[in-house]
N, C-alpha and C positions, 0 to 999 in steps of 0.2 A: 789577626787584624780585626778590630771591631767593625761591623757593617757600616757604621756611620762615619768612618774615617774617610777623609779625602784621599784620592789617589794621585800620585805624582808619576808622570810618564817618563820612564828611563829612556834616554836616547844616547847616541854615541857622543855623544857630546865631549902767705903773708896776707893781712886783710886785702880787700880789693884795692888795687892801685887807684889813685885819684881820678885818672882820666882813662878813656878808652885806649886799648892797644890793639894792634893787629900785626899779622905776620903773613908772609907768603907761605903757601902750602903746595902740595902736589898730590895728584890722584893716580895711584898705580896699583895694578892687580886687584882693583875693586875696593881699595881702602884709602882713607885720607891720612896723609902723613904731614907732620909739622916739625919744625925745629923747637926744641924745648930743653929744659934742664930739670932733672929729678934727683934729689939726694946728692947734688953736686956733679952728677953725670950729665954732660951735655951731649946731644946727638939728635938723631931723627927718631921721632916717636909717632906711633899710630894714634890719631885722635879718634877715639871711639865713644860716641854718645851712648852706645849700647852696653858699655862695660861699667859695672857699678863701682869698680875700684881702679885706682891708678897702680900700674905695675911697673916694675923694673926688671928687665931681663936678667936671668940667673947669671949668665956669663958677664954681663956688665956690672952687676953687683959684686961678683967675686973679684973682678978686675979692680974695683974701687975699694976693696978691702972689707966688704960687708959679708959676714958669715950667717947672719940671721935671715929668716924668711919674712919677718914682720918688722918693718922699720918705721921711723917717724922723722920727717925732715922737710926740706923746702921743695916747692914746685914752682917753676917759672915758665910761663907761656904767654906770648902775645900781650905783654904788658901786665899780665896778671901775676902777682907774686904772693905766694902763700907759704906760711911757716908751720912747722909742727903738724904736717899732714901725714896720715897713715899711708904707707906704701907697701905693697906686697911684692915679694921677690918670687918669681916663678919662671919656669921654662915657657916660652911663648909657643902658641899652637901653630899648626901647619899652614894656616891661611896666610901667614907672613913670609913663608919660604919663597914665593915667586918674586918678592921685592928684589930690585937689583943690588941693594946693599942691606946689610943687617940693620935692624932697628934696635934702639936701646930700651924700648918698653912701650907702654900704652898709657895715654892720658885718658882717664875715665870720667864718667859723669859726676863723680863725687866732688871734683874741683869746679864744676860748672853750675851746680845747683844754686839757685838764687840770683843768677846772673843772666845776661843775654848773650847768646852765641850766634854770630852771623857767619855763614859759610857760602862762598861762591866758588864754583869749579872752573870758570873760564873768564878771566885768568883766576887761578886758584888763590884765594885769600881767606883768612880767618880773622875775625875780630871778636873781642870780648869786652863788654861794657857792663857797668853797674846798672841795677834796676832803675828805670826811669831816665837813663842817659843815652839810650840808643838813638841814632839818627832815624829819620823817616825811612821806611822800607819801600813805600810805593804800593801800587795795586798788588793784591795778593789773595790767594786762597787761604782761609784761616781755619785751622782745626784745633780742637781742644787738646791740650798737652797735659797728660797725667803721669803719675809715677807708679811703677810696680817693682818692688824689691830693688829700689835704687836705680831703675832704668826708666827713661822717658818713653811714653807710649802715645800713639794716636790711632784713631779708628781706620780700618780698612776692611775689605772683603776679598776672599779668594774663592776660586771655583775650579773643580776638575771637569766641568761640563755637565755633570749630573747633580752635584751638590754645591751649595753655596754656604760658606762659613764666614761670619763677620765677627768683629770684636776689636780689642786693643792689640796693636802690634808694637813691639819695641822698635825704636828708630836707631839704627846702628851704623854710623859712618865708618866703622872699622870692620864690618862684615863683608866678605867678598862674594857672598851669594845674594842674588836679587831678593829672594825670599827664603826664609826658613820657617817651617811649621813645627809646632810642638809634637813630639813623637807619639802622644796618645791620641792625636787628632788626625794624623795623616800617616801614609805609608807609601812605599814605592815597590810593589810586589815584583817588578821586573829586575830589581837590583840583585846581583849575585851575592853581595855581602852587605847586610844592612848597616854595619858599622861605617862603611864607606860613604854613607849619606850625611854623616855628622861633620862638624867643622874640621876635624883632623883628617877626614877622608877626602878622596879625590873625585867622587862621583857627584855630578850636578844634574839630577833629573829635571824635567821640564814641568812647570806648573801651568795648567791651561790658561788661567787668567788671574790677575790681581787688579782690583779697583781701588785706587788711592788718590785722594785729593782731586776727584773728578776725572781722572785719567785711567785708561785701561791699558794694562801691560800684559801682553800675551806671550805664551811659551817662554817664560823666563827661567833661567837656571836657578834651581832651588835646592833645598835640602831639609834635613831634620835638626831639631834641637831637643835636648833632653828635658823632660818635664821637671826633673829635679833642679834644673838650672834656669828654667824659663816658665814664669807663671802667667804669661800673656798667650794669646792665640799663636803668635809667631813673631817673626823679626823681619823687618825690611832693611836691606843693606845698601851699600854704596852703589851698585849698578842701577838701582832705581832712584835713590836720593840724588845722585849726580845729575839727573835731568833737571834739577831745580836750583834756584838760589834760595837759601834757607835762613830763616830766623827761628832759633830755639829760644823763645821767651820763657825761660824757666821760672823767672820771678812772677810773670803774669799768667802762666799756665796756658800758653798759646803757641802753636806752630804756624808760621807764615811761610808760604811757598809761592814763588814766581818762576815761570819757565826760564831755564838757563839759556842764555844766548851763546850758541856755539858749543862744540864738543868739550867735555872735561879736559882740563890741562893734565896730560899724562907725561909731563917732563920728568927728567931725572932729578929734579929738586929745584928749590928756589934760587 
Protein backbone atom coordinates (compact mmCIF):
# COMPACT_ATOMS: atom_id res chain seq x y z
CA UNK A 1 0.00 0.00 0.00
CA UNK A 2 1.34 3.44 -0.84
CA UNK A 3 1.79 5.69 2.24
CA UNK A 4 -0.59 8.32 0.82
CA UNK A 5 -3.52 5.93 0.51
CA UNK A 6 -6.58 6.44 2.67
CA UNK A 7 -7.36 3.63 5.07
CA UNK A 8 -10.77 2.02 5.47
CA UNK A 9 -11.58 0.54 8.84
CA UNK A 10 -12.76 -3.06 8.54
CA UNK A 11 -15.56 -3.84 11.00
CA UNK A 12 -17.91 -6.73 11.49
CA UNK A 13 -20.08 -5.43 9.69
CA UNK A 14 -36.25 6.08 -29.76
CA UNK A 15 -35.68 9.96 -29.86
CA UNK A 16 -36.97 11.68 -26.81
CA UNK A 17 -40.68 11.36 -26.19
CA UNK A 18 -42.49 14.66 -26.74
CA UNK A 19 -43.50 15.02 -23.08
CA UNK A 20 -42.09 14.11 -19.74
CA UNK A 21 -42.68 10.63 -18.43
CA UNK A 22 -42.39 9.13 -15.01
CA UNK A 23 -42.69 5.80 -13.29
CA UNK A 24 -42.83 4.36 -9.83
CA UNK A 25 -39.61 2.85 -8.55
CA UNK A 26 -38.35 1.18 -5.42
CA UNK A 27 -35.17 1.18 -3.41
CA UNK A 28 -33.94 -2.18 -2.23
CA UNK A 29 -30.59 -3.48 -0.95
CA UNK A 30 -28.99 -0.10 -1.67
CA UNK A 31 -29.97 0.10 -5.35
CA UNK A 32 -32.70 1.86 -7.34
CA UNK A 33 -35.02 -0.42 -9.35
CA UNK A 34 -37.51 0.57 -12.08
CA UNK A 35 -39.82 -1.17 -14.53
CA UNK A 36 -38.45 -0.95 -18.07
CA UNK A 37 -38.12 -2.79 -21.36
CA UNK A 38 -34.86 -3.51 -23.16
CA UNK A 39 -34.61 -5.42 -26.44
CA UNK A 40 -38.25 -6.44 -26.01
CA UNK A 41 -37.55 -7.90 -22.56
CA UNK A 42 -39.81 -6.27 -19.98
CA UNK A 43 -39.09 -6.52 -16.27
CA UNK A 44 -37.40 -4.93 -13.31
CA UNK A 45 -34.14 -3.14 -14.09
CA UNK A 46 -31.62 -1.45 -11.85
CA UNK A 47 -31.39 2.23 -12.78
CA UNK A 48 -27.71 2.99 -12.34
CA UNK A 49 -26.46 6.47 -13.18
CA UNK A 50 -22.96 5.12 -12.49
CA UNK A 51 -23.11 2.48 -15.24
CA UNK A 52 -21.80 3.78 -18.57
CA UNK A 53 -23.74 1.19 -20.60
CA UNK A 54 -27.19 -0.38 -20.57
CA UNK A 55 -27.07 -4.09 -19.84
CA UNK A 56 -29.34 -7.07 -20.36
CA UNK A 57 -28.82 -9.99 -18.02
CA UNK A 58 -27.36 -13.06 -19.68
CA UNK A 59 -30.19 -15.34 -18.59
CA UNK A 60 -32.83 -12.88 -19.81
CA UNK A 61 -31.10 -12.46 -23.17
CA UNK A 62 -30.82 -16.21 -23.69
CA UNK A 63 -34.46 -16.65 -22.75
CA UNK A 64 -35.42 -14.08 -25.41
CA UNK A 65 -33.35 -15.93 -28.05
CA UNK A 66 -30.32 -13.64 -28.17
CA UNK A 67 -26.99 -15.44 -28.51
CA UNK A 68 -24.77 -12.39 -29.07
CA UNK A 69 -23.18 -10.33 -26.31
CA UNK A 70 -23.43 -7.02 -28.20
CA UNK A 71 -26.95 -6.08 -29.31
CA UNK A 72 -28.74 -3.06 -30.71
CA UNK A 73 -32.41 -2.39 -30.14
CA UNK A 74 -35.08 -0.53 -28.19
CA UNK A 75 -35.05 0.83 -24.64
CA UNK A 76 -38.22 2.04 -22.91
CA UNK A 77 -38.31 3.71 -19.51
CA UNK A 78 -40.60 6.29 -17.87
CA UNK A 79 -41.95 7.66 -21.15
CA UNK A 80 -38.51 7.64 -22.77
CA UNK A 81 -38.40 5.57 -25.96
CA UNK A 82 -35.15 4.98 -27.79
CA UNK A 83 -34.43 2.83 -30.84
CA UNK A 84 -31.20 1.29 -32.09
CA UNK A 85 -29.43 1.62 -28.77
CA UNK A 86 -26.34 -0.48 -28.03
CA UNK A 87 -27.03 -3.04 -25.30
CA UNK A 88 -24.45 -5.31 -23.73
CA UNK A 89 -25.32 -8.81 -22.56
CA UNK A 90 -23.49 -9.99 -19.47
CA UNK A 91 -23.81 -11.76 -16.14
CA UNK A 92 -24.84 -9.25 -13.49
CA UNK A 93 -22.60 -8.79 -10.48
CA UNK A 94 -23.10 -9.85 -6.90
CA UNK A 95 -24.52 -6.53 -5.63
CA UNK A 96 -27.88 -7.51 -7.17
CA UNK A 97 -28.17 -10.88 -5.43
CA UNK A 98 -29.84 -9.50 -2.25
CA UNK A 99 -32.80 -8.22 -4.29
CA UNK A 100 -36.00 -10.19 -3.54
CA UNK A 101 -36.60 -10.99 -7.22
CA UNK A 102 -34.18 -11.29 -10.15
CA UNK A 103 -33.64 -8.18 -12.25
CA UNK A 104 -33.58 -8.22 -16.05
CA UNK A 105 -30.64 -5.86 -16.43
CA UNK A 106 -29.29 -2.37 -15.82
CA UNK A 107 -30.39 0.94 -17.34
CA UNK A 108 -27.20 2.95 -17.68
CA UNK A 109 -26.21 6.58 -18.07
CA UNK A 110 -25.86 6.19 -21.84
CA UNK A 111 -29.63 6.52 -22.32
CA UNK A 112 -29.88 9.49 -19.93
CA UNK A 113 -27.21 11.80 -21.36
CA UNK A 114 -28.60 15.09 -22.67
CA UNK A 115 -31.77 14.74 -20.59
CA UNK A 116 -32.99 15.56 -17.09
CA UNK A 117 -33.50 12.75 -14.59
CA UNK A 118 -35.46 13.38 -11.39
CA UNK A 119 -35.30 10.81 -8.58
CA UNK A 120 -37.15 10.84 -5.29
CA UNK A 121 -37.02 7.98 -2.83
CA UNK A 122 -40.10 8.63 -0.65
CA UNK A 123 -42.40 7.85 -2.32
CA UNK A 124 -40.10 6.41 -4.94
CA UNK A 125 -40.61 8.05 -8.34
CA UNK A 126 -38.40 8.55 -11.40
CA UNK A 127 -39.09 11.14 -14.12
CA UNK A 128 -37.24 11.83 -17.36
CA UNK A 129 -37.69 15.08 -19.31
CA UNK A 130 -36.15 16.74 -22.31
CA UNK A 131 -33.65 19.55 -21.78
CA UNK A 132 -35.45 22.77 -20.83
CA UNK A 133 -38.77 21.04 -20.05
CA UNK A 134 -38.26 19.97 -16.44
CA UNK A 135 -40.60 21.52 -13.84
CA UNK A 136 -39.32 23.73 -11.04
CA UNK A 137 -37.24 21.80 -8.52
CA UNK A 138 -37.43 24.22 -5.60
CA UNK A 139 -34.67 25.17 -3.14
CA UNK A 140 -31.65 22.96 -3.60
CA UNK A 141 -27.93 22.54 -3.18
CA UNK A 142 -26.35 22.79 -6.60
CA UNK A 143 -23.18 20.98 -7.63
CA UNK A 144 -21.37 20.90 -10.98
CA UNK A 145 -22.10 17.70 -12.89
CA UNK A 146 -19.34 16.48 -15.18
CA UNK A 147 -18.61 13.26 -17.07
CA UNK A 148 -15.75 10.81 -16.78
CA UNK A 149 -15.68 7.79 -19.09
CA UNK A 150 -19.44 7.88 -19.62
CA UNK A 151 -20.30 8.33 -15.93
CA UNK A 152 -21.63 11.47 -14.20
CA UNK A 153 -19.49 12.89 -11.41
CA UNK A 154 -19.73 15.58 -8.73
CA UNK A 155 -17.23 16.88 -6.14
CA UNK A 156 -16.88 15.37 -2.67
CA UNK A 157 -14.25 14.74 0.01
CA UNK A 158 -13.39 11.69 2.08
CA UNK A 159 -11.22 11.25 5.14
CA UNK A 160 -9.81 8.43 7.24
CA UNK A 161 -9.17 10.81 10.13
CA UNK A 162 -5.54 11.45 9.20
CA UNK A 163 -5.82 12.34 5.52
CA UNK A 164 -8.36 14.14 3.38
CA UNK A 165 -8.90 13.35 -0.28
CA UNK A 166 -11.14 15.39 -2.55
CA UNK A 167 -12.15 15.31 -6.20
CA UNK A 168 -14.76 14.01 -8.57
CA UNK A 169 -16.89 11.05 -7.49
CA UNK A 170 -19.12 8.99 -9.77
CA UNK A 171 -22.80 9.21 -8.74
CA UNK A 172 -24.15 5.67 -8.85
CA UNK A 173 -27.80 5.00 -7.97
CA UNK A 174 -27.11 1.33 -8.65
CA UNK A 175 -24.21 0.91 -6.24
CA UNK A 176 -25.03 -0.76 -2.92
CA UNK A 177 -22.05 0.71 -1.02
CA UNK A 178 -22.27 4.23 0.37
CA UNK A 179 -18.80 4.97 -0.96
CA UNK A 180 -16.23 3.16 -3.06
CA UNK A 181 -12.70 4.49 -3.50
CA UNK A 182 -10.35 3.80 -6.36
CA UNK A 183 -8.02 1.03 -5.30
CA UNK A 184 -4.79 2.95 -5.93
CA UNK A 185 -5.98 5.66 -3.52
CA UNK A 186 -7.24 3.57 -0.61
CA UNK A 187 -6.90 0.25 1.14
CA UNK A 188 -8.30 -1.67 4.10
CA UNK A 189 -5.37 -3.47 5.70
CA UNK A 190 -7.59 -5.31 8.19
CA UNK A 191 -9.43 -7.18 5.46
CA UNK A 192 -8.51 -10.86 5.29
CA UNK A 193 -9.04 -10.94 1.52
CA UNK A 194 -8.64 -7.79 -0.55
CA UNK A 195 -10.89 -9.14 -3.31
CA UNK A 196 -13.81 -9.10 -0.88
CA UNK A 197 -13.67 -5.27 -0.88
CA UNK A 198 -14.75 -5.02 -4.53
CA UNK A 199 -18.37 -4.97 -5.85
CA UNK A 200 -18.51 -8.76 -6.16
CA UNK A 201 -17.29 -9.17 -2.59
CA UNK A 202 -19.21 -9.16 0.67
CA UNK A 203 -16.95 -7.04 2.91
CA UNK A 204 -17.99 -3.42 3.59
CA UNK A 205 -15.31 -1.64 5.63
CA UNK A 206 -16.17 1.67 7.27
CA UNK A 207 -15.00 5.00 5.89
CA UNK A 208 -14.35 7.56 8.62
CA UNK A 209 -16.07 10.45 6.84
CA UNK A 210 -17.60 11.61 3.56
CA UNK A 211 -18.38 15.27 2.93
CA UNK A 212 -20.94 15.68 0.14
CA UNK A 213 -23.34 18.50 -0.77
CA UNK A 214 -22.60 20.23 2.53
CA UNK A 215 -23.43 17.15 4.62
CA UNK A 216 -21.14 14.92 6.65
CA UNK A 217 -21.64 11.14 6.54
CA UNK A 218 -19.62 9.19 9.09
CA UNK A 219 -18.68 5.50 9.41
CA UNK A 220 -20.30 4.60 6.13
CA UNK A 221 -20.09 1.08 4.60
CA UNK A 222 -17.57 1.37 1.81
CA UNK A 223 -15.33 -0.57 -0.52
CA UNK A 224 -12.91 -0.42 -3.41
CA UNK A 225 -13.28 -0.06 -7.16
CA UNK A 226 -10.68 -1.02 -9.74
CA UNK A 227 -8.59 1.78 -11.22
CA UNK A 228 -9.02 0.07 -14.59
CA UNK A 229 -12.79 0.63 -14.36
CA UNK A 230 -12.98 3.95 -12.50
CA UNK A 231 -11.05 7.09 -13.39
CA UNK A 232 -12.63 9.28 -10.69
CA UNK A 233 -11.54 9.39 -7.06
CA UNK A 234 -14.40 7.13 -6.11
CA UNK A 235 -18.08 6.41 -6.31
CA UNK A 236 -21.02 7.54 -4.17
CA UNK A 237 -23.83 4.98 -4.06
CA UNK A 238 -27.46 4.55 -3.14
CA UNK A 239 -27.07 4.51 0.66
CA UNK A 240 -25.92 8.17 0.50
CA UNK A 241 -27.88 9.38 -2.54
CA UNK A 242 -31.14 8.07 -1.04
CA UNK A 243 -30.95 10.82 1.60
CA UNK A 244 -31.86 13.33 -1.12
CA UNK A 245 -34.36 14.22 -3.76
CA UNK A 246 -32.18 14.44 -6.86
CA UNK A 247 -32.15 16.16 -10.22
CA UNK A 248 -29.48 15.03 -12.63
CA UNK A 249 -29.52 17.85 -15.18
CA UNK A 250 -27.30 16.09 -17.67
CA UNK A 251 -28.14 18.67 -20.33
CA UNK A 252 -27.23 21.64 -18.11
CA UNK A 253 -24.28 20.05 -16.32
CA UNK A 254 -25.72 20.43 -12.83
CA UNK A 255 -26.77 18.22 -9.93
CA UNK A 256 -29.57 19.53 -7.67
CA UNK A 257 -30.13 18.01 -4.23
CA UNK A 258 -32.85 18.60 -1.64
CA UNK A 259 -33.21 16.68 1.61
CA UNK A 260 -35.49 13.68 1.24
CA UNK A 261 -38.60 13.80 3.45
CA UNK A 262 -39.01 10.44 5.13
CA UNK A 263 -37.07 7.22 4.73
CA UNK A 264 -36.49 5.71 1.27
CA UNK A 265 -39.31 3.54 -0.08
CA UNK A 266 -38.08 -0.02 0.35
CA UNK A 267 -41.22 -1.68 -0.94
CA UNK A 268 -41.23 -4.86 -2.97
CA UNK A 269 -42.09 -2.88 -6.08
CA UNK A 270 -44.43 -0.26 -7.46
